[in-house]
N, C-alpha and C positions, 0 to 999 in steps of 0.2 A: 270715526275710525282713526282720523289723524291724531285726535287727543289720546287714544289708546296707544298708538305707536310712540307718541311723545313720552307717555308714562312708562312704557316698557323700556324705551331708550334711556330714560333717566335711571331706571332700576339697573340696567346693564352697566351704565357708567359707575353707579355706586358699587356694584359688585366688583368691577374692574379695579376700583380704588382699594377695595378690601379683599384681596385674594384669599386671605385666611378665612374670612367669613364664607366665601364660596366653598372652600374645602370642608369647613365644618358643616355646612348645610347638607352636603351629600355624604360625608363620611360619618357624622355623628349617628344617624339612624342605623347605618350598617354596623357601627361599633357596638351600639346597644343591643342589636339583634345577635351579634356574635358573642358578646360577653355574657348576657343573661339568658338569651333564648337559644343559644347554640345553633343559630340559623345563619347560613351563608349563601351568597349567590353562587350559582353554578357557573361553569365555564361557558355554557351556552348563553346565559344571560350576560356575562361579561363581554363576549364577542358580539352579542346582539346590540349592545349599547354603543358599539363603534359606529353603527349606522346613523343614529341621531347626532353623534359627535361630529361626524363628517358633514352632515347636513347643516349643522350649526355654523360651519365655515361659510355658508352662503350668505350669512348676514354681512360679511365683509363686502360682498358684491353690491348689496342693496338692502335697505331696511324693509323693502316690500316682501322679501322672502322670509321675513321673521315669522309671519303667521303660519307659513307652511312648516317651518322648523318647529315651532311651538306645538302645532297640531300633532306632528309625528312624535315629539317628546312626550306629550300627554298620553298618546296612544300606547307608547311603550311602557310608561309608568303605570297606566291602568292595567295593562296585561300582566305586568309584574306583580301588582298588588292583588289582582284576582287570583293568580297562581299562588301567591304567598298565603292568602286566606285559606285556600284549599289544601295547604300543606298539612299532612297528617301529624297529629301530636304523638309524643312518646308514649302516652298512656294507651294508645290504640294497639300497641304491639306487646306481646308477652313471649318469653322464650324459656324453653326447658332444655336442660342438658342431661343426656343419659350416657354414662360411661362407667366402666369398671373402675373402682377406686385404687386398684393395684395394677401396675404396669411393669414390664420387664425391660431391662436395659438393652438398647439397640434393637428392640423388637417393635413391630408396628402395633399401635394401640388405636382402636376405633372409638370415635366420639360421634354422637348423634345430637343434632340441634333441631328442635321442633319450634317453629315460629308460627304464632297464632295472630290473626288479624281480627280485632274486635270491632272495627269500624264498619260502616256501610259502604265504603268506597274501596277500590283496588289500591294496593300499596306496592310500590316498587322500592326495594331497599338493597343495600349492600351489607352483608353480615360478616363479621370478623371476630373470632373468639380471642380471648385474652390469653394467648399462648406465651409461656415463659421463653426466655431466650435460649434455654437449654433444650427446647423441643424443636424438632424440625417437622413441620406440618405440611401436608399437601392434600387438597388445595388450601391456601391460607385464607382466601376470601371467596364469598358467594354473592352473585347477583341474582336475586330472586324477585318474582312477582307473585303477590298473594291476592287472591280474590277476596271480595267482601265476606267477612264472617267465615273465614276458612283458615286452614293451616297448611304449612309446607314443611317438609323434612329434608334436611341436608346432612351429609356425612363427610367426615374427613378422618384421616389417620395421621398419627404423629409418631416419631421415634425420639426417645430421650437419649441425650448424649451424656447424662450424668445421673447418678443415683441420688435418692433423698426424697423429701416431702416437698411438693410443689403445689401452689394454690392458684387456681383460676378464679379471679375475683369478679369478672363481669363479661359481658358480650358487647362489643362495639357495633353499633348500628348506624348506618347513614341512610336516612329516609329521604326519598326524592319526591318533589311535587308532581302533580299530574302532567304538567307541561315541561317538566325537567328544568325549570328555571331556578329553583331553590332546593336547598338540601339542609336537612337538620341532622346533626350528629349527636347521638345520645349514648350513654353507657347504662346498660340494664344490669343491675347487680345480680350476680348469680355465682355463689361461692361453691367451689368444688376442690377438695384436696385429693391429689393423686400421689400415691407413694410409689416411687420407682425402685424396684428391687433388682438385685442381680438376675441374670437370665434364668427365669423359672420355666419357660416353655420347653427347655431341654429336659425337664423332669417328665413332662407329659410325653415327649417324644421317646424317652427311655422306656417308660411304662408300656407304650404302644409297641415298640420294637421288641421288648422283652416278651410280651404276650404272643407275638407272631414269630418269635425265635429269629430275629433279624438284627441282633445287636451289633453285628459286624459292620453295619452301615454307619454306625457311630464310632467305629474304631475300637470297639470293645471285643476282644477275642475270647474264645472259649479257653478255659484253663482246666487241664486234666488234674483231677484230685489225686493226691498221693494218699493211698490208704482208703479207708471207708469210715464214714460217720455212722455210729451205731446208737445214737440217741433216738429211742422209739418215739414216734409222733402219733400215728393213728393206724386203724385198719380200714381198708376200703376194698371195693370190688376189683377183681383182676381185669386187666385190659391186655390186648395182644402185645403191647409194647413193653410190658413188665418183665423183669427178670424172674424166671421160674424159681430161682433160689430164695426169693423173698416170699414165696407162698407159705402162709401159715396153715399147715395141714390140719391141725387140731380144730382151728376155727372153721376151716372149710368143711370138715366132717360134721361139725355141729350145725352150721348154717345150710349145709348141702349146696354150697355155692363157692366157687373159687374166690379166696380172699387173700390179699397180700398185705404185708406190713410196709408202712412208710417210715423212713428214717429222716431225721432232720440234721442239718449241719450244726456244728457247735455254735451256740449263741451266747448272749450276755458278755461278749467281749467289748472292749472300749476303744474308741478312737478319739484322740484329742488333737484338734487343729490349732496350730499356733500361726496366726496370720500377721506378718510384718506390715505395718501401716506407715513406716517411716519413709525417708527420702529415697531409699533404694527401690521403692515400688511406685515412684512417681512417673517413670518413663511410660511411653505409650507404645502399643502394638495393636495393629488392626483397628485403630480408631479409638481404643479405650485403654485405660491405664493397666499396668501390671497387677495392681491390686484388684481391679475388676475381674481380670482373668483368674486370679487366685480365689476370689469369692465364688465365681461361677463353678470352678472345679470343686471347691469345698461343699457347695450345696449339692452338686451332683453326686459326689461320693457319699455325702451324708445321707442323701435319699436312698442310695443303693445299700448303705450299711444298715439303715433303719429297716429296710425291707428284709435284710438278712437276720434281723433280730438283735443287732449290736447296739451299743450305747454310743452316742456322739456328743461331743462337747467342743466348744470353741473359745479360744483366747485371742482377742485382737489387741495389739499393743504397738506403741511407737516409743516415745520417751516416757510413757507410762502405760499401764494396763487400761484400755478403754472399755472393754466389755468382757464378760466371762459368762458362758453358758455351761452349767454343769452337765456332765454326760448323762443322758437319759435315753430310754427306748420309747417306742410307740410312734405312730404316724403323726400324732398331734405335736410331737416335739419338733417337727419340721418348721412350724410357725415360729417357734422361739429362735431357731437358727436364722430364719429370714429376718426377723426383727433385729437380731444382733448384728446383721451385716449390711443392711440397706443404707445406713447413715454413717458408714465408716469411709473416710477419704484419706488419701495419702497426704502426709504433712512433711514439710521440709525440715525435719529434725532427725537427730541421731537416735536410732532405736536402742532402748535399754533392754538388752537380752537378759541381763542379770535379774531385773525385776520380773520379767516375764517368766523365766524359769524358776524363780523363787515362788511365784504365784502357783506355778504348776506343781512344784514340790509340796506346797502347803495344802492344796485342795485336791490333788489327784495322787493318791498313794497306791492305788491298785495298778497292776500291770496294764499298760495301754499301748496302743500304737500311736506314737506322738509324731504328727506330721507338721514339720516346720516349712512354710512356704515363704521364701525370701529371694534375695538377689545379692550377689557380691560383685563389687567392682574395685575394692581396695583390700589391703592386707588386714586392716583393723577389724573390719566386719567378718572377714573370712576366719580370722583367729578366734573371734568370739563364738561364731557358729560351730567351729570345730571343738572348742573347749566345752561349751554347754551341752551340745548334742552328745559328745563323748562321755559326759558324766551320767547320761541316762542309760548307757549300755548295761544290761544285766537287770536293772530295775524295770525298765520299759523297753519297747522296741522302737528306736528312733528312726525316722525317715526324713532326710533333708532334701527338699525340692528347690532347685535353683533354676531360674528362668533365663534363657539365652537372650542375647541381643542380636537381632538380625543384622545390624550395621557392622558388627565385628565379623560375622561370617561372610557377609557380602564383600567386605574389604579384602578378606583373604582370598576369596574365590574370583576376584576380578581378573580380567584378561589384560588389563593395561598395566603391565609390569614395567613402568618407566616413570621418571619424574616424581612428582608428589604422590602418585598412586603407589609407587613402590615403597615409599616410606610409610604410608598408611597401612599397606599390607603387612609390612614387617612389624609395625607396632601392634596391629590386631593379632598377628600370629603369636607374638610374645604374651599378650594378655590371655589368649585362649590356651596357651601352654601352661601358664600359671593357673588358670581356672581348672584345667584338667588335673593339675597336681593337688589342688584343693579337694577335688572329688576323690582322688586316690587316697589322700590322707584320711578323709572321712571313712572310706571303706576299710582302711587298715585299722581304724579304731572300733570297728564293729557297727558302724552307722550305715544304714541303707541310704543310698544317694541316687538322685535323679537329676538329669540335666536336659531340659526340654524347652522347646519354643513355646511361648505363651499360648498360641492358638491350639497347640497339641497337648496342653497340660491336662485337660479334663479326661480324655480317653486314656492317656498313659497312666494317670493317677488311679483311675478305676481298675485298669488292668493290673497295676501293682498291688492294689488291695485284694483283688480276687486271687492273685498268685500267693499272697501271704496267707489268705484263708485256706487255699488248697494245700499249702505246705505245712499248715498248722504251726506257724511260727509264733503265734500269740499263745 
């Protein structure tokens, strides 16, 4: 036994003379496991090895305690190796992701992950999906335990803060050993492309409220029609709510059943949206850009107009014309409007109104309701909007929509009328006065003008369209 202690003591002295060798002896296996096997010791194992490290200090007291320290060290190493061998492999787990490929901006989108355990042992793992930084997910991570040869399903929801096409490339999995001493981090490839469009759920809400006659909940008010549309649509059976003046007595006598005539509103009218994607639309309101508010309003009004039988077209422009959708009718045309809008983003460039209106003049010769959605903060842009919208009067029905800035109105309505607050209020009041003059000049030129807050744009724009239809201005 004394010879063994002497041999061990000589080994200890050799290691003490070569501290780098000691470090490589313990660190090299861990580096190899982390680099190629993606396997790491857990916090439990790291804290557990504090015990043999402390016991190793007893060697300073006397060499007789070396055997006890070595025994404990070997026991810890054996337990760690046994747990390492039992660590499940990455091939034991498969994952499926189920979700709709289309999402709406700032709306919750549900994702389902189905995790399958193909091995004959229980697996405990942490699951985290490859969420882009533009998504806000909850919960972001799942701690699950899967029995042998079974599966587990988890759900989470995310909200996108930006439009566009986003790719989820994989699912991150951290597999834990049975005694929780080791963990293996793997990436399971699983590609899914999610296209985030402007708010489309509002379309379903509108359809539901329209069927139940509760559009006032969305801010859409009823508009009394001036005159009566006399375009015959169909004959149908009489109901107690029908106007007796619409009864077709000749058909009633032939069928021996009360029959009324249905009339439809004037159709085949055209709406052309001109969406400014320049620097004026880069400000944010309610967490999204002014351009997002404009696109949401465009899609809602486009949906309403298509249901009315009108044609809808879109021109998106900044320093050039980015996309153009010719005006068409039909429910399927809504898909083209969506595809033309979901990948448009505000850019910090000056908008070329001349190119946009030249494109409008070249491709849209028939009389249309031209809706320009933009913003003005300086005289240059205001002059261009007045000039080009004014040239449409007579040929088209122009409607200029300008979006308000909450900061200007908040500065004017502040109660702190002293110091710097007073100067800010005076400056904001001057800007608002100038803005009011811009709207007045547009009205004097025969242009219909709207000045609304971004979050109120959708309801006000739909109401304006219904009023135009009721007054037969097109």
